C-alpha positions in Angstrom: 26.8 -18.0 -24.2 23.7 -19.7 -25.5 22.4 -22.5 -23.1 21.7 -24.9 -26.0 25.4 -25.1 -27.1 27.0 -28.4 -25.6 30.4 -28.4 -27.3 33.3 -26.4 -26.0 35.0 -24.1 -28.5 38.7 -23.9 -28.5 40.4 -21.2 -30.6 43.9 -22.3 -31.7 46.2 -19.3 -32.7 49.3 -20.7 -34.3 51.1 -20.3 -37.6 52.4 -23.8 -37.7 50.2 -25.6 -40.4 50.8 -29.1 -39.1 49.3 -28.4 -35.7 45.8 -28.2 -37.0 46.1 -31.8 -38.5 47.7 -33.2 -35.3 45.0 -31.7 -33.0 42.2 -33.0 -35.2 43.7 -36.4 -35.2 44.2 -36.4 -31.5 40.7 -35.2 -30.5 38.8 -36.8 -33.3 36.5 -38.7 -30.9 35.6 -35.5 -29.0 35.1 -33.6 -32.2 32.7 -36.3 -33.6 30.8 -36.5 -30.4 30.6 -32.6 -30.5 32.2 -32.4 -27.1 34.9 -30.2 -28.5 35.1 -27.8 -31.5 38.4 -26.4 -32.7 38.8 -23.2 -34.7 42.3 -22.4 -36.2 43.7 -19.1 -37.0 47.3 -18.0 -37.8 47.8 -14.8 -35.8 46.6 -12.7 -33.0 44.8 -10.3 -35.3 42.7 -13.0 -36.8 42.0 -14.3 -33.3 40.8 -11.0 -32.0 38.6 -10.3 -35.0 36.9 -13.7 -34.5 36.4 -13.1 -30.8 34.8 -9.7 -31.4 32.5 -11.2 -34.0 31.6 -14.5 -32.1 32.3 -14.4 -28.4 31.5 -18.0 -27.8 35.0 -19.2 -27.3 35.7 -21.2 -24.1 39.5 -21.5 -24.4 42.4 -20.1 -26.4 45.5 -22.1 -27.2 48.0 -19.6 -28.6 51.6 -19.5 -29.7 53.8 -16.5 -28.7 55.8 -15.9 -31.8 53.4 -15.1 -34.7 53.2 -12.5 -37.6 51.1 -9.4 -37.4 50.0 -9.8 -33.8 52.0 -12.0 -31.4 50.6 -14.0 -28.5 51.7 -11.5 -25.8 49.7 -8.7 -27.4 46.7 -11.0 -27.8 46.7 -11.7 -24.1 46.4 -8.1 -23.4 43.5 -7.8 -25.8 41.6 -10.9 -24.5 41.0 -9.3 -21.1 39.0 -6.4 -22.7 36.9 -8.7 -24.9 36.0 -11.3 -22.3 37.6 -11.3 -18.8 36.4 -14.9 -18.1 38.2 -16.3 -21.2 41.4 -18.1 -20.4 44.4 -18.8 -22.6 47.0 -21.6 -22.6 50.3 -20.4 -24.2 52.7 -22.7 -26.2 56.4 -22.0 -26.4 59.7 -23.6 -26.8 62.1 -24.4 -23.8 64.3 -21.6 -25.0 61.6 -19.0 -24.5 61.1 -19.2 -20.7 61.4 -15.4 -20.4 58.3 -15.0 -22.8 56.4 -17.7 -20.9 57.0 -15.8 -17.6 55.8 -12.6 -19.4 52.7 -14.4 -20.8 51.8 -15.7 -17.3 52.1 -12.1 -15.8 49.7 -11.0 -18.6 46.9 -13.4 -17.7 47.9 -16.7 -19.3 46.3 -19.5 -17.3 48.9 -22.2 -18.2 51.6 -23.0 -20.6 52.8 -25.9 -22.7 56.2 -26.4 -24.4 57.0 -27.4 -27.9 57.0 -30.1 -29.3 53.6 -30.5 -27.7 53.0 -33.6 -25.6 49.3 -34.3 -26.5 48.7 -36.1 -23.2 49.7 -33.0 -21.4 47.6 -30.9 -23.9 44.4 -32.9 -23.1 44.9 -32.6 -19.4 45.6 -28.9 -19.7 42.6 -28.4 -21.9 40.2 -30.2 -19.5 41.7 -28.4 -16.5 41.4 -25.0 -18.1 37.8 -25.6 -19.4 36.7 -26.6 -15.9 38.1 -23.4 -14.5 36.4 -21.3 -17.2 33.2 -23.1 -16.6 33.4 -22.4 -12.8 34.2 -18.8 -13.4 31.4 -18.3 -15.9 28.9 -20.1 -13.7 29.9 -17.9 -10.8 29.6 -14.9 -12.9 26.1 -15.9 -14.1 25.1 -16.5 -10.4 26.5 -13.1 -9.4 24.7 -11.3 -12.4 21.3 -13.1 -11.5 21.8 -12.0 -7.9 22.5 -8.5 -8.9 19.5 -8.4 -11.2 17.4 -9.9 -8.4 18.6 -7.2 -6.0 17.9 -4.5 -8.6 14.4 -5.9 -9.0 13.8 -5.9 -5.3 15.2 -2.4 -5.1 13.1 -0.9 -7.9 10.0 -3.2 -8.4 7.1 -4.1 -6.2 7.0 -8.0 -5.8 3.2 -8.1 -5.4 2.0 -6.2 -8.5 5.1 -6.3 -10.7 5.0 -2.6 -11.0 7.8 -0.1 -10.2 8.2 0.7 -6.5 8.8 4.1 -5.0 12.6 4.0 -5.8 12.0 2.8 -9.4 9.4 5.7 -9.9 11.7 8.4 -8.5 14.4 7.2 -11.0 11.9 7.7 -13.9 10.9 11.2 -12.6 14.6 12.1 -12.6 14.8 11.0 -16.3 11.7 13.2 -17.1 13.1 16.3 -15.3 16.3 15.9 -17.2 14.5 15.7 -20.6 12.3 18.6 -19.7 15.3 20.8 -18.8 16.8 20.1 -22.2 13.5 20.3 -24.1 11.4 23.0 -22.5 8.3 22.1 -24.5 8.4 18.6 -23.0 5.8 18.5 -20.2 4.8 15.7 -17.8 2.6 15.1 -14.9 2.4 12.9 -11.8 -0.8 11.3 -10.5 -0.9 10.0 -6.9 -3.7 7.6 -6.2 -5.1 6.3 -2.9 -7.2 3.2 -2.9 -10.0 4.6 -0.6 -11.3 1.3 0.8 -8.2 -1.0 0.9 -8.1 -0.8 4.7 -11.7 -1.8 5.1 -11.3 -4.6 2.6 -8.1 -5.9 4.3 -9.6 -5.9 7.8 -13.0 -7.2 6.5 -11.9 -10.0 4.2 -8.3 -10.6 5.2 -4.8 -9.7 4.1 -4.8 -12.0 1.2 -8.0 -10.4 -0.3 -6.5 -7.1 0.2 -3.4 -8.1 -1.8 -5.7 -9.3 -4.6 -7.4 -6.1 -4.6 -4.1 -4.3 -5.1 -3.2 -6.7 -8.0 -6.5 -6.2 -9.8 -6.2 -2.5 -9.4 -2.7 -2.6 -11.0 -4.0 -4.5 -14.0 -7.0 -2.1 -14.4 -4.6 0.9 -14.3 -2.5 -0.7 -16.9 -5.5 -1.3 -19.1 -6.6 2.4 -19.2 -3.1 4.2 -19.4 -1.4 5.5 -22.5 1.6 3.2 -23.5 4.1 5.8 -22.6 2.7 6.0 -18.9 4.7 4.5 -16.1 2.8 3.1 -13.2 4.1 2.3 -9.8 3.0 1.2 -6.4 4.5 3.6 -4.0 2.7 2.7 -0.7 0.6 0.0 0.9 -2.6 1.2 -0.8 -1.1 4.0 -3.0 -0.2 4.0 -6.8 1.5 6.7 -8.8 1.5 7.3 -12.5 4.0 9.3 -14.6 2.4 10.8 -17.7 5.2 11.7 -20.2 5.2 14.2 -23.0 1.6 15.5 -22.3 0.2 18.3 -24.5 -1.5 20.3 -21.8 -2.5 20.2 -18.1 -6.1 19.1 -19.0 -4.7 15.9 -20.5 -3.7 14.6 -17.0 -7.2 15.5 -15.6 -8.8 13.6 -18.4 -6.7 10.6 -17.7 -7.7 10.8 -14.0 -11.3 10.7 -15.1 -10.6 7.7 -17.1 -9.1 6.0 -13.9 -12.2 6.7 -12.0 -14.3 5.1 -14.7 -12.0 2.1 -14.9 -12.5 1.5 -11.2 -16.2 2.0 -11.1 -17.0 -1.7 -11.8 -16.8 -3.7 -8.5 -13.9 -6.1 -8.1 -14.7 -9.7 -7.6 -12.6 -11.0 -4.7 -13.2 -14.5 -3.5 -16.6 -14.5 -5.0 -17.4 -11.2 -3.3 -18.2 -8.0 -5.3 -16.2 -5.1 -3.7 -16.5 -1.5 -4.7 -13.5 0.8 -4.2 -12.9 4.2 -5.4 -9.5 6.1 -5.6 -8.7 9.6 -4.6 -6.3 11.2 -7.0 -3.8 14.1 -6.7 -2.1 15.7 -9.7 1.2 17.6 -9.9 2.5 19.1 -13.1 6.1 19.5 -14.2 5.4 23.3 -14.5 6.3 23.4 -10.7 9.8 24.7 -11.4 12.8 23.9 -9.2 11.4 20.8 -7.5 13.3 17.5 -7.1 11.8 14.2 -7.9 10.7 13.6 -4.2 9.3 17.1 -4.1 7.0 16.5 -7.2 5.8 13.2 -5.9 5.1 14.8 -2.5 3.2 17.5 -4.3 0.9 15.0 -6.0 0.5 13.1 -2.6 -0.5 16.5 -0.9 -3.1 17.0 -3.7 -4.4 13.5 -3.2 -4.9 14.1 0.6 -6.7 17.3 -0.3 -9.0 15.3 -2.6 -9.7 12.8 0.3 -10.7 15.6 2.6 -12.8 17.2 0.1 -14.6 14.1 -1.0 -13.3 10.5 -1.4 -13.2 9.3 -5.0 -12.4 12.8 -6.3 -9.4 14.5 -8.0 -7.5 17.6 -7.0 -4.7 19.4 -8.8 -1.8 20.6 -6.6 -1.3 24.3 -6.0 1.3 25.9 -3.6 -1.4 27.0 -1.3 -2.0 23.3 -0.3 1.5 23.1 1.3 0.5 25.1 4.4 -2.5 22.8 4.9 -0.3 19.7 4.3 2.3 20.9 6.9 -0.5 21.6 9.4 -2.1 18.2 8.8 1.3 16.4 9.3 1.6 18.3 12.6 -1.9 17.3 13.5 -1.2 13.7 12.8 2.0 13.8 15.0 0.1 15.5 17.8 -2.8 13.2 17.6 -0.5 10.2 17.8 1.1 11.5 20.9 -2.3 12.4 22.4 -3.6 8.9 21.8 -0.7 7.0 23.2 -0.1 9.5 26.1 -3.9 9.5 26.9 -4.2 13.3 26.4 -7.7 13.0 25.1 -10.8 12.8 27.4 -14.4 11.9 27.1 -17.5 14.0 27.7 -20.9 12.3 28.3 -24.2 13.5 26.9 -27.2 12.2 28.9 -30.0 10.3 27.1 -33.3 10.8 28.7 -36.6 9.1 28.6 -39.2 11.3 26.9 -41.9 9.8 29.1 -40.6 10.8 32.5 -37.4 12.7 31.7 -35.3 10.3 33.6 -31.7 9.4 32.7 -31.4 6.1 30.8 -27.9 6.4 29.6 -25.0 8.4 28.1 -23.2 8.8 24.8 -19.5 9.0 25.1 -18.0 11.7 23.0 -14.2 11.9 22.6 -12.7 15.4 23.0 -9.2 16.7 22.5 -7.9 20.0 24.1 -4.7 20.7 22.3 -2.2 22.8 24.3 -1.6 25.3 21.3 -4.6 24.7 19.0 -7.2 24.6 21.9 -10.2 22.4 21.4 -9.9 20.4 18.2 -13.1 19.3 16.6 -13.8 15.6 16.2 -14.8 16.4 12.7 -11.1 17.4 12.2 -9.2 14.7 14.1 -11.4 11.6 13.7 -10.8 11.5 9.8 -7.0 11.8 10.5 -7.2 9.0 13.0 -9.0 6.9 10.4 -6.5 7.6 7.7 -3.5 6.9 9.8 -4.9 3.8 11.5 -4.9 5.4 14.9 -8.6 5.0 15.0 -8.1 1.4 16.3 -6.1 2.5 19.3 -8.3 5.5 19.9 -11.4 3.4 19.6 -10.1 0.8 22.1 -9.3 3.5 24.5 -12.7 5.2 24.2 -14.4 1.9 24.8 -12.3 1.1 27.9 -12.7 4.6 29.4 -16.4 4.7 28.8 -17.1 1.3 30.2 -14.9 1.8 33.2 -16.8 5.0 33.9 -20.1 3.2 33.6 -19.0 0.6 36.1 -18.1 3.3 38.6 -21.5 5.0 38.2 -23.4 1.8 38.5 -21.7 1.2 41.9 -22.1 4.9 43.1 -25.7 5.3 42.1 -27.5 2.0 42.7 -30.9 3.7 42.7 -30.8 5.2 39.3 -32.5 3.0 36.7 -30.3 0.6 34.7 -27.9 2.8 32.7 -26.4 2.1 29.2 -23.3 3.6 27.6 -23.4 4.4 23.9 -20.1 4.4 22.0 -19.7 5.3 18.3 -17.8 2.9 16.1 -15.8 3.9 12.9 -15.8 1.9 9.7 -12.4 0.5 10.3 -13.3 -0.6 13.9 -16.3 -2.3 12.4 -14.1 -4.1 10.0 -11.5 -5.2 12.7 -11.5 -8.8 13.5 -10.3 -8.0 17.0 -13.3 -5.9 17.9 -15.3 -8.8 19.3 -12.5 -10.0 21.5 -11.8 -6.5 22.8 -15.3 -6.0 23.8 -15.5 -9.4 25.4 -12.4 -8.5 27.5 -13.8 -5.1 28.6 -17.2 -6.5 29.6 -15.4 -9.1 31.8 -12.9 -6.6 33.0 -15.5 -4.1 34.3 -18.1 -6.8 35.2 -20.7 -5.3 32.8 -23.6 -7.1 31.2 -24.0 -6.9 27.4 -27.2 -4.9 27.7 -25.3 -1.9 29.3 -23.3 -1.3 26.0 -24.8 0.3 22.9 -22.7 0.6 19.8 -23.6 3.3 17.3 -22.9 2.9 13.6 -24.1 5.1 10.8 -26.1 3.9 7.8 -23.4 4.6 5.3 -20.8 2.8 7.4 -22.9 -0.2 7.6 -23.7 -0.3 3.8 -20.0 0.1 2.9 -19.1 -2.9 5.1 -22.4 -4.9 4.9 -20.9 -8.4 4.7 -18.5 -8.1 7.7 -20.8 -5.8 9.6 -23.7 -8.3 9.6 -21.4 -11.1 10.8 -19.8 -8.9 13.5 -23.2 -7.6 14.8 -24.5 -11.1 15.0 -21.5 -12.2 17.1 -21.9 -9.3 19.5 -25.7 -9.6 19.6 -25.3 -13.1 21.0 -23.7 -11.4 24.0 -26.8 -9.0 24.4 -25.0 -5.9 23.3 -27.3 -3.3 21.7 -26.9 -1.6 18.4 -28.1 1.9 17.2 -28.1 3.3 13.7 -26.9 6.8 14.1 -28.0 9.9 12.1 -30.8 7.7 10.5 -32.3 9.2 7.3 -29.1 11.1 6.3 -27.3 8.2 4.5 -28.3 5.4 2.2 -32.0 5.1 1.6 -32.0 1.3 1.5 -34.1 0.0 4.4 -33.8 -3.8 3.7 -31.0 -4.2 6.1 -33.2 -3.1 9.0 -35.2 -6.4 8.6 -32.1 -8.6 8.7 -29.7 -7.0 11.3 -30.0 -7.1 15.0 -30.6 -3.4 15.3 -32.3 -2.1 18.5 -32.5 1.7 18.0 -32.8 4.3 15.4 -31.4 7.8 16.2 -32.9 10.6 14.3 -30.4 13.1 13.0 -30.5 16.6 14.6 -31.0 18.2 11.3 -34.6 16.8 11.1 -35.3 17.6 14.8 -34.2 21.2 14.4 -36.6 21.7 11.5 -39.5 19.6 12.5 -41.5 22.5 14.2 -41.3 25.0 11.4 -41.0 22.7 8.3 -43.7 20.2 7.5 -41.3 18.1 5.5 -39.0 17.6 8.3 -41.9 16.8 10.6 -43.2 14.2 8.1 -39.8 12.7 8.0 -39.5 12.4 11.7 -43.0 11.0 11.9 -42.2 8.5 9.2 -39.0 7.4 10.9 -40.8 6.8 14.2 -43.6 4.9 12.6 -41.1 2.8 10.7 -39.0 2.0 13.8 -42.1 1.0 15.8 -43.4 -1.3 13.0 -39.9 -3.1 13.3 -40.2 -3.0 17.2 -37.2 -0.6 17.4 -36.7 2.2 19.9 -36.1 5.8 18.7 -33.7 8.3 20.1 -34.1 12.0 18.8 -30.9 13.8 18.7 -30.4 17.6 19.1 -33.6 18.5 21.2 -33.3 22.1 22.0 -36.8 23.4 22.7 -40.0 22.4 24.7 -41.9 22.5 21.5 -39.7 19.9 19.8 -39.9 17.8 22.9 -43.8 18.0 22.9 -44.1 17.1 19.2 -41.7 14.1 19.7 -43.9 12.9 22.7 -46.9 13.2 20.4 -45.3 11.0 17.9 -44.4 8.4 20.5 -40.6 8.9 20.4 -39.2 7.1 23.5 -35.8 8.8 24.1 -33.9 12.0 23.4 -30.8 13.9 23.9 -29.8 17.6 23.3 -29.1 20.9 25.0 -32.7 21.1 26.2 -31.8 18.4 28.7 -28.0 18.7 29.1 -25.0 19.6 27.1 -22.2 17.0 27.0 -20.6 16.8 30.4 -17.2 15.9 31.8 -17.1 13.0 34.0 -17.4 15.0 37.3 -20.4 16.9 36.1 -22.0 13.8 34.7 -21.6 12.2 38.2 -23.2 15.1 39.8 -26.1 15.0 37.4 -26.6 11.3 38.3 -26.4 12.1 41.9 -29.4 14.4 41.6 -31.4 11.5 40.1 -30.2 8.9 42.6 
């Protein structure tokens, strides 16, 4: 019923003409004050027609004996029109059998003729109060059901459909395409590539704002018929209905990439974030809604592996890779939590006197079935699944514990340092500083004994948070290296402003510096740049005496590579240290 109506409508169904005059006389004050409104009809047929045309009646007052449709038949019909509507029957004393029948058919109360208008007023008020309570309860129940449905099928943060709601829409499209073979659709599965970095760097609230702004941008560049959903913490899906051909989905994916190129402004910070997109077409026959969504998800992961911020279209050959990846994720999780990984240590030497000055800790995984799994294969998996935080904490603890043992066993070796690589997610974690503080205290190590290695691209993607974090750790005398320098971003301005101690030259340049003048010039320039900024240089991948000689000529201080030693397990590294003790 409309919320603006204040009067209660009472439908009087009786063929006694004098009753209308008596009721209007008795209730004239309530009618004038618009508290009550009476409508008079002469039989059940007229009453039913009125109810079907205008269902705003609050109470029915009906006689039993009437022409065309009697009151008992009307009672049966009322329940179908409005189950919350209640009727009061009016009958003579000699019709008690009819009154009993009326009550069995749903009448709320009864009055006898001649009507006592005091009783009528009391009965009307009582019945209206009951109807009001029933309808209020019904409205509350309906609102609760709508809220439950919203929660079940919509994402509260973005207002988009959630996974359940999206699956329901895919089911509708499958049904239509089965009836109309020319009707084609596609599913796009999107992963927000840098959501985890933003959340760890700027906080959960900013991460949520990124999701909301992403949702609005997606809405702005989609066809009106497209259905958008948030199907995971940093994942969206789009249902493109009635598309003309497969290329249309790829074109829309390109439009999405363009729409998200402009940085998001989150709490006055400009944040760039790309999406990786997987596409699955309805031409994949015989698949259920979950299967189609999973196919698009598989293609999205394929896109991530190929190049973040790209698009891939699903093909059945991807399934084998997806299954293998899922198995790898599960195996890696077990390996991390059951400490089935191990560290190797590659020595770092002084190029002046070829004495050991430290080690770089390198995580290794020997799988019982797969054999040695390359870090290039399992580190990205650890980053995507969030395992990198647990894995990184274990590496730091293991490496620093090992360094403590060596310092005690070999006191005559010059002061050693331990270099540990950080991932972008670790660099964005607010818990990193506390973790390192605890480990330094646990193993009684000074800050100078720990070197943390980050890449150029990693720093540039997390510049704001990285600068603050590096400053906090530098206050504890911890050292920092830029790993693989020269292979990432070309901007050098950050070297002036960050507490960097060392540049590590990528092995690619070292391997070509003897026979390729360009590589030699690059190495020479990097070393000169580092020295102008009072930074040390470590050359990676030294394999020949000639490379070593050229590096010495250029004034490179430190180096590592197979010319000196391959990465060693903990026992072999200890034996090497013993030979220098």
